[in-house]
C-alpha positions in Angstrom: 2.3 -49.8 -12.4 2.2 -48.8 -8.7 6.0 -48.5 -8.7 5.8 -46.2 -11.7 3.2 -44.0 -10.1 5.1 -43.8 -6.8 8.3 -42.9 -8.8 6.4 -40.1 -10.7 5.0 -38.7 -7.5 8.5 -38.7 -5.9 10.0 -36.9 -8.9 7.2 -34.3 -9.0 7.4 -33.7 -5.2 11.2 -33.4 -5.4 11.0 -31.0 -8.4 8.5 -28.8 -6.5 10.7 -28.8 -3.4 13.7 -27.7 -5.5 12.1 -24.8 -7.4 14.8 -22.2 -7.8 13.4 -18.6 -8.0 14.3 -16.8 -11.2 16.1 -13.5 -10.8 14.6 -10.5 -12.7 15.8 -7.0 -13.3 13.5 -4.0 -13.8 12.1 -3.4 -17.3 12.7 0.3 -16.9 12.9 3.0 -14.2 11.2 6.4 -14.1 12.1 9.2 -11.8 9.9 11.6 -9.8 11.3 14.9 -8.5 11.6 13.5 -4.9 11.2 10.3 -2.9 7.8 8.8 -3.4 5.5 8.2 -0.4 2.4 6.7 -2.1 1.5 5.4 -5.6 -1.8 4.7 -7.2 -2.4 3.1 -10.6 -5.4 3.8 -12.9 -6.0 3.5 -16.6 -2.4 3.4 -17.7 -1.3 6.2 -15.3 0.4 6.3 -12.0 -0.2 9.0 -9.4 2.8 9.5 -7.2 2.9 11.5 -4.0 6.3 12.7 -2.9 8.2 13.9 0.2 8.5 17.4 -1.3 4.8 18.4 -1.6 4.0 17.2 -5.1 1.7 14.7 -6.8 3.2 13.6 -10.1 1.2 11.8 -12.8 3.1 9.5 -15.2 1.8 7.9 -18.4 3.4 4.5 -18.2 3.0 3.7 -21.9 4.7 6.9 -22.9 7.1 6.5 -19.9 6.9 10.2 -19.0 5.4 12.7 -16.6 2.3 14.4 -17.9 1.3 16.5 -14.9 2.6 17.8 -11.6 0.4 19.1 -8.8 2.3 21.2 -6.2 0.9 21.8 -2.7 1.4 25.2 -1.0 4.3 25.5 1.3 3.8 25.5 5.1 5.6 27.1 8.0 7.7 25.2 10.5 8.2 26.0 14.1 11.1 28.4 13.1 8.7 30.4 10.8 10.4 29.0 7.7 8.5 27.9 4.7 9.0 24.3 3.3 7.2 21.8 1.1 4.9 19.4 3.0 5.3 15.7 2.8 2.5 13.9 1.0 1.2 11.0 3.1 -1.2 9.4 0.7 -2.9 10.0 -2.7 -6.0 8.5 -4.3 -8.1 9.1 -7.5 -11.7 8.4 -8.4 -12.4 5.8 -11.2 -13.4 8.6 -13.6 -10.1 10.4 -12.9 -11.9 13.7 -12.2 -11.0 13.9 -8.5 -7.6 13.4 -6.7 -7.5 13.1 -2.9 -4.2 14.3 -1.4 -3.3 13.9 2.3 -0.3 15.9 3.4 1.6 17.2 6.4 0.1 20.4 7.7 1.1 23.2 10.0 1.5 22.8 13.8 2.0 19.0 13.4 -1.5 18.4 12.1 -2.6 17.2 8.7 -4.1 18.8 5.6 -6.5 17.2 3.2 -7.0 18.4 -0.4 -9.2 17.7 -3.4 -7.8 18.4 -6.8 -10.6 18.8 -9.4 -11.0 20.9 -12.6 -7.4 22.0 -12.4 -8.0 23.5 -9.0 -6.6 22.5 -5.6 -9.1 22.9 -2.7 -8.2 22.3 1.0 -11.0 20.5 2.8 -9.3 19.9 6.2 -6.5 21.9 7.8 -4.6 22.4 11.0 -7.7 24.1 12.3 -9.4 20.7 12.5 -6.5 19.5 14.7 -6.3 16.0 13.4 -3.2 13.9 12.7 -4.3 11.8 9.8 -1.9 9.1 8.4 -3.9 7.8 5.5 -6.9 8.9 3.4 -8.6 7.0 0.6 -11.8 7.4 -1.5 -14.7 5.1 -0.6 -16.6 6.8 -3.4 -16.3 10.2 -5.1 -18.1 11.9 -2.2 -16.8 9.9 0.8 -13.2 9.5 2.1 -12.0 7.1 4.8 -9.4 8.7 7.1 -7.0 6.8 9.4 -5.8 8.7 12.4 -2.6 8.1 14.3 -4.8 7.4 17.4 -6.2 4.4 15.4 -9.5 6.0 14.8 -11.4 5.7 11.5 -13.4 8.6 10.2 -15.9 8.3 7.3 -15.8 11.8 5.9 -18.4 13.5 3.7 -16.3 15.6 1.3 -19.0 17.9 0.0 -20.5 18.8 3.4 -17.2 18.6 5.3 -18.7 16.5 8.1 -18.0 13.2 9.8 -20.5 10.4 9.2 -18.8 8.4 11.9 -15.7 8.4 14.0 -14.8 5.0 15.5 -11.9 3.9 17.8 -10.5 0.7 16.4 -7.9 -0.2 19.0 -5.7 1.3 21.7 -2.5 0.7 19.6 -1.2 3.5 17.3 -2.3 3.3 13.7 0.1 1.8 11.3 -1.6 1.3 7.9 -4.9 0.5 6.3 -6.2 -0.9 2.9 -9.7 -1.0 1.4 -11.0 -4.2 -0.1 -11.4 -4.1 -3.9 -15.2 -3.4 -3.6 -14.5 -0.7 -0.9 -17.0 -2.4 1.5 -14.4 -3.4 4.1 -11.1 -1.9 5.4 -8.3 -3.9 7.0 -6.6 -1.7 9.6 -3.1 -2.7 10.8 -1.6 -1.5 14.1 1.7 -1.2 15.9 0.5 -4.0 18.1 0.6 -6.5 15.2 -3.2 -7.0 15.0 -5.3 -6.6 11.9 -8.9 -5.3 12.3 -11.4 -6.0 9.6 -14.1 -3.2 9.6 -17.2 -2.4 7.6 -16.5 0.9 5.9 -20.2 2.0 5.8 -20.8 1.6 9.5 -17.4 1.4 11.1 -18.4 -1.8 12.8 -15.6 -4.2 13.7 -16.2 -7.6 12.0 -13.1 -9.6 12.7 -9.7 -9.5 14.3 -6.6 -11.3 12.9 -4.2 -11.9 15.8 -1.6 -14.3 17.1 0.5 -13.8 13.9 2.7 -10.7 14.0 4.5 -9.9 17.2 5.5 -6.3 16.4 4.5 -3.3 14.2 2.9 -4.0 10.8 4.4 -1.7 8.2 2.5 -2.7 5.1 -0.7 -4.4 4.1 -2.6 -5.2 0.9 -6.1 -6.7 0.2 -7.1 -8.5 -3.0 -9.9 -11.0 -3.7 -10.4 -12.7 -0.2 -6.8 -12.5 0.9 -4.8 -10.0 2.9 -1.0 -9.8 3.0 0.9 -8.1 5.8 4.6 -7.5 6.7 6.3 -5.9 9.5 9.1 -5.2 11.9 9.2 -8.8 13.1 10.5 -9.9 9.6 7.4 -12.0 9.1 5.0 -11.9 6.2 1.6 -13.5 6.4 -1.0 -14.2 3.8 -4.4 -14.4 5.5 -7.1 -16.3 3.7 -10.4 -14.7 4.9 -12.6 -17.5 3.6 -10.6 -20.4 5.0 -9.6 -18.4 8.1 -6.0 -19.5 7.9 -2.7 -17.5 7.8 0.4 -18.7 5.9 3.7 -17.4 7.2 6.8 -16.5 5.1 10.1 -15.3 6.6 12.0 -12.3 5.4 15.6 -11.4 6.3 14.9 -7.7 7.1 12.1 -5.4 8.2 9.3 -5.8 5.7 8.5 -2.2 4.6 6.4 -3.2 1.6 4.0 -6.0 0.5 1.6 -6.5 -2.4 -0.9 -8.8 -4.0 -1.7 -9.3 -7.7 -5.4 -8.5 -8.6 -6.5 -12.1 -8.4 -4.2 -12.8 -5.4 -2.4 -15.4 -7.5 1.0 -13.8 -6.5 2.2 -12.2 -3.3 5.2 -9.9 -3.1 7.3 -8.6 -0.2 10.6 -7.0 0.6 13.0 -9.9 1.2 16.1 -8.3 2.6 18.1 -5.1 3.4 19.2 -4.9 -0.2 15.6 -4.2 -1.3 15.2 -7.5 -3.2 11.5 -8.4 -3.7 10.3 -12.0 -3.3 7.4 -13.1 -5.5 5.4 -16.0 -4.1 3.0 -18.2 -6.1 0.2 -18.5 -3.6 -1.1 -21.8 -5.0 2.1 -23.6 -4.1 3.5 -21.1 -1.5 6.8 -21.2 -3.3 9.0 -18.3 -4.2 9.1 -18.2 -8.0 10.9 -14.8 -8.7 13.4 -12.6 -7.0 13.3 -9.0 -8.2 16.7 -7.3 -7.9 17.7 -3.7 -8.6 16.6 -1.5 -5.7 19.2 0.7 -4.1 17.5 1.4 -0.7 14.5 0.3 1.4 11.2 -0.1 -0.3 8.2 2.2 0.3 5.6 0.5 -2.0 4.8 -2.6 -4.1 1.9 -2.2 -6.5 0.7 -4.8 -9.0 -0.7 -3.3 -12.3 -2.0 -6.7 -13.4 -1.0 -10.4 -12.9 2.3 -9.9 -14.8 3.4 -6.3 -14.2 4.2 -4.5 -11.0 5.7 -1.2 -9.7 7.9 -0.7 -6.7 9.3 2.4 -5.1 12.0 3.1 -2.6 13.4 5.9 -0.4 14.6 7.8 -3.6 12.9 9.4 -6.7 13.3 6.1 -8.6 10.1 4.2 -9.7 10.8 0.6 -10.8 8.7 -1.3 -13.3 8.9 -5.1 -13.5 7.4 -7.8 -15.7 7.1 -11.4 -14.5 8.3 -13.6 -17.4 
C-alpha cells in the first residue's frame, strides 16, 4: 500500500512539474482611434484613453464604440496646436463622472471631469503640477500621483488639496488603489513599492529587496500585489503572508494584471508581447496568450475568465481563458 501511495505521489508531482501552458489566441479585437494609454472596465463597458486626446467608450457586448470624448487641443513650444496625450482615465461606479488626466501646456498636466455631457477642467498648467496618474477614491475625491513621487488627495468640488505627501525621493512610476480604495500601492523607479493609507497619506509598509530597477506596472487585488519592471522580474507580493514570489520574463515587463480574486496573475512575457497567465495556487504558467504586434501598455481582467490587453497601437485585445 505504501509503495502505491509513493508511486501516486511521484506521478502527481511529475505531472505538475511538466504542465505545458496552453496557447490561446484573442477572441476578438476592437480598435480605438489611436494608441491606448489607459483602460478601465465597468458594467460591460471599457473606457479607453488615447495618445491623441480622446476617451473612447466601448460596449463590449455589442463590440462597438458608443461614445467619444475629445479634449481641447493645446499649444506646443512652437505655437502649434495638437491633441494632448491622455495619461489616465477613471469612472465612478454610477458612471456619472469620468476623471481624465492629460498632457497640458508648458509641460504641466491638466485634469478634467466629464459629467452631464460636459467637460470641465479642474486643474491646468496654472497649477504647475506634473501629474502622472489620477484615480477616484470616491466621487468627490481623487488621488493624484506626481512625477516627484508625491501623493495628493484632491477635493474635486472645492478644488483644494486635503493632503500632499512626499512618498520617496525616487521618481514616480505607477500606483494602484486597493479594491476598497483604502490603500494605494505606489511604485517607483528605485524598485520599491510603498503601501499608503489613502485617507491620511500615512506610509504603512515598504516592499523592498525585490526589484532592482524601475517598476513599470502594478496591480492590486484581494491581498496581493503584482509588479513588473525593467529588470525583467515579476513579483507577486502576498500582503498577509508577507512573502514575494518571483517569476522571470524574457523582456521588460510593461504590463501586469491580477484577476479579481487574485487566482490568476498575468504579465508580458517577451518582446513579442506574449502574455503569461500564472495560476497563483500552484505558481505554474497555465496559458500563453499570443497575438500582440508590439509592446503592451495594459492588462486588465474583466472577471476570472476574461481579460483585456492593449499595446502601442489602436488595437484592443479580448481573451477568454478556456
